[in-house]
N, C-alpha and C positions, 0 to 999 in steps of 0.2 A: 649086333645085339638083337635079341628076340623081343618084339614089342609086348607080347602078352605073357612073357615068362613070369613064373611065380617067384616073388622076391625071397630068396634064401638068405639066411643070416650072413653067410660068407659073401654073397653078392652085395648085400646092403652095406656091410662093413667095407668091402673093397671100393664101392662107389663113393661112400662117405669119405674114406681116406683119400681118394682121388680128388674129390671136391675140396677138402681141407687143404690138400697140397696145392691145388690151383689157387685158392684164396691166399695161402701163405706166399706163394711165388709172386702173385700180384702185389702183395704188400711189400715184399722185398724189392721188386722192380720199381715200384712207386717211390720207395724210400731212397733208392739209388738215384732216381731221376730228379727228385726234389731236394735231396740232401746236399748236393754239390753246389746249389745256387746257380745252376746253369739255365734254369727256367723257373718262372713263377708258377704258383698253383693254378691260377686261372688260365694261363696259357697252356699249361700241361693238360688240364681237364678239357680245354677246347680242342687241343690237338688230338686227344684220345677220342672224343666224341665225333669230330669231323672225319678222322681217318676211319673210324668204325662205320660211319654212315656211308662214306665213299666205298668201302669194301662191301658193305651190304648191298649198295646199289649195283656194284659190279656183279655180285652173285646173282641178284635178281635179273639183271640184263642177260647174263649167260644162261640162266635157267628159263628165260623168257616168261617170267611170272608177271601177271598183271597186278597192279596195286589196286585192290578193290576197296572202295569206301574211304579213299584217302581224304576226301572232303568232309568226312564225319569228324567233328571235333573230339569225340570220344577216342578215336584212334590216335590222337596226338598226345593223350595223357601219359602213356607209358614212356615214349621217348623223352617227354619233358621230365618225368620223374627220374629216368635214368641219367639225364643231364644234371639234374640237381644232386643226385647221389654222387656222381663223378666229381662235381664241383666241391661238395662238402668233404668227400673222401680226400681229395687233393689238399684242401685247406687244412684238414685235420692232420695229415701227415707232415705238415710243416710246423705244427704246434704241439703235438702230443708225442709222448714216448711210444715206441713201437708196440709194446705189449698192451698198454692202456688203450691206444688207438684201435688196435685190432679187436680187443674185447668190446669196446663201445660200438664200433662200426658194425662188426659182424653180428653182435648180439642184437643191436637195434634192427638190422636188416632182417634177421631171422624172426624176431618177434613180430615185425610188421607183416612178413609173409604169412606167418602162422595165424595172426589175428585176421588178416584178409581172408584166408581160407575158412576160418571159423565163421566170419560174417557171411561168406558165400555158401555156407551150409555144411562144410566139412566138420566132422566130429572126431575128437581125439579119444584114445583109450585112456584108461586110468594111468598106465605107465607113461604115456606120452604127456598127459597133463602134469604129472609129477615132474618130469624132465623140464617141461616148459616153465613151470612155476619156479623150479630151482634155478634155471637159467635167468629168468627175469629178476628173481631175487638177487642173484649175483650181480646183475647189471645195475639194479637200484643201489646195492651196497657200494659198488664201485663209484657211482656218481653222487652218492648221498653227501650233502655238505658236512664238513667236519670230520670225515673219515679218510683224510688224506687223498681226497678226490682231486682230479685236475681242475684248474679253474675253467669256467665255461668257455672262454675264448682261447684257452691254451696257455702254455707257459710264457711268462714274461709279457703277456698282452694286457 
């Protein structure tokens, strides 16, 4: 991939389709892992985070990277946030239907990333703002009380 390549509509659509396919495959694999009752959600999230950390450590060792600033508490925020995301992701997949869970999880993650970018100084075009507000409106509609939204802790809880 060319780092400074101009984003063409075909390239953007292709990469978007690839990302959505990855998200969907992740959802399906998580549902298979958690749906059979072979592992609990917390154990599943722990296994995912620990195996990811071990693999990243192996890559860093093989590439001989030095971990700069590892003692800076700010550098630990992202791994902690990823761990919390994985935990809530796993818990949600044991309590929500697939479609509802995917819409809430992915919508919330995308909204968080967009809002973080906005707070960091990124600005959206009019079309991007329209899409963002439509997506957030759909998310609010989905979880709004009384509109057949799932219960906050999930079904039967």
